[in-house]
C-alpha positions in Angstrom: -12.2 5.3 6.7 -14.4 7.3 4.4 -14.8 6.2 0.8 -13.0 8.6 -1.7 -15.1 9.9 -4.6 -13.6 11.7 -7.6 -16.0 14.3 -9.0 -15.2 15.3 -12.6 -17.2 18.4 -13.5 -16.2 21.5 -15.4 -18.9 23.7 -14.0 -17.6 24.9 -10.6 -21.1 25.5 -9.1 -22.3 22.0 -10.0 -19.0 20.5 -8.8 -19.4 22.3 -5.5 -23.1 21.1 -5.2 -22.0 17.5 -5.7 -19.1 17.8 -3.4 -21.1 19.3 -0.5 -23.8 16.7 -0.7 -21.3 13.8 -0.9 -19.3 15.2 2.0 -22.4 15.5 4.1 -23.1 11.9 3.4 -19.6 11.0 4.8 -17.5 10.7 1.6 -14.1 12.2 1.0 -14.4 14.2 -2.3 -11.7 15.2 -4.8 -12.5 17.4 -7.7 -11.2 17.5 -11.3 -12.3 20.0 -13.9 -11.8 18.0 -17.1 -11.2 14.5 -18.5 -7.4 14.7 -18.5 -7.4 15.9 -14.9 -9.7 12.9 -14.1 -7.3 10.4 -15.5 -4.3 12.0 -13.7 -6.2 12.0 -10.4 -7.2 8.3 -10.8 -3.6 7.4 -11.5 -2.2 9.4 -8.6 -4.8 8.4 -5.9 -7.2 5.7 -6.9 -10.8 6.7 -5.9 -13.4 4.3 -4.7 -15.9 5.7 -7.3 -16.1 8.4 -10.0 -18.9 10.9 -10.7 -18.3 12.0 -14.2 -19.9 14.7 -16.4 -20.0 14.0 -20.2 -19.6 17.4 -21.8 -16.2 18.7 -20.7 -13.1 20.3 -22.3 -10.0 18.3 -23.1 -11.5 14.8 -22.9 -15.3 14.2 -22.7 -16.8 11.9 -20.1 -17.4 9.0 -22.6 -13.7 9.0 -23.5 -12.7 9.0 -19.8 -15.2 6.2 -19.2 -13.8 4.1 -22.1 -10.2 4.6 -20.8 -11.1 3.7 -17.2 -13.0 0.6 -18.2 -10.3 -0.5 -20.7 -7.5 -0.4 -18.2 -7.3 -3.5 -16.0 -6.1 -1.4 -13.1 -9.2 0.9 -13.1 -11.9 -1.2 -14.8 -13.5 -2.1 -11.5 -13.9 1.5 -10.3 -17.6 2.2 -10.3 -18.5 5.2 -12.5 -21.7 7.4 -12.3 -22.3 9.6 -15.2 -24.0 12.8 -14.1 -24.9 14.7 -17.2 -27.4 16.9 -19.0 -27.5 14.4 -21.9 -30.8 12.6 -21.6 -31.1 11.3 -25.2 -31.4 7.6 -25.8 -28.2 7.4 -27.8 -26.1 8.8 -24.9 -27.8 6.6 -22.3 -27.2 3.5 -24.5 -23.6 4.5 -25.1 -23.0 4.9 -21.4 -24.5 1.5 -20.5 -22.6 -0.2 -23.5 -19.3 1.2 -22.2 -19.8 -0.1 -18.7 -21.2 2.8 -16.6 -22.7 1.7 -13.2 -25.2 4.5 -12.9 -26.6 7.2 -15.2 -28.1 10.3 -13.5 -29.4 13.3 -15.5 -29.2 17.0 -14.6 -30.9 18.7 -13.0 -30.7 16.1 -10.3 -32.0 15.7 -6.8 -29.0 15.7 -4.3 -30.8 12.9 -2.3 -30.8 10.8 -5.4 -27.1 11.4 -5.9 -26.3 10.2 -2.5 -28.7 7.2 -2.7 -27.3 6.1 -6.0 -23.7 6.5 -4.8 -24.5 4.3 -1.8 -26.1 1.6 -4.0 -23.3 1.8 -6.6 -20.6 1.4 -3.9 -22.6 -1.6 -2.5 -22.4 -3.2 -6.0 -25.9 -2.5 -7.2 -26.5 -1.1 -10.7 -29.1 1.6 -11.1 -30.5 3.9 -13.7 -32.1 7.2 -12.9 -33.4 9.9 -15.2 
């Protein structure tokens, strides 16, 4: 059975790019357009991993990450932040809050798939 990935991205074109590349790699992909939608999707149908943008309406990616990692029912779901935020403070905050992978935009779709494979295998990676 294919691993299920929740992609949380408010830019439809970027969400579609992520979705297409993950589906080509054999993953089942569900989309959410904001942080609140992400938390609802996780509660309804627990994904195997989450790809999460930081800058989004309703709840930003850091708040979603905090909530996922603080909840014993979701704390073990691996999270990849895929964001345009490449400053040291954002990267430090993400690692401090338990992210498994940090990938910056623009990104190489091959890197996205590679890091997802490694993340699901239990390896932590950073890419910029």
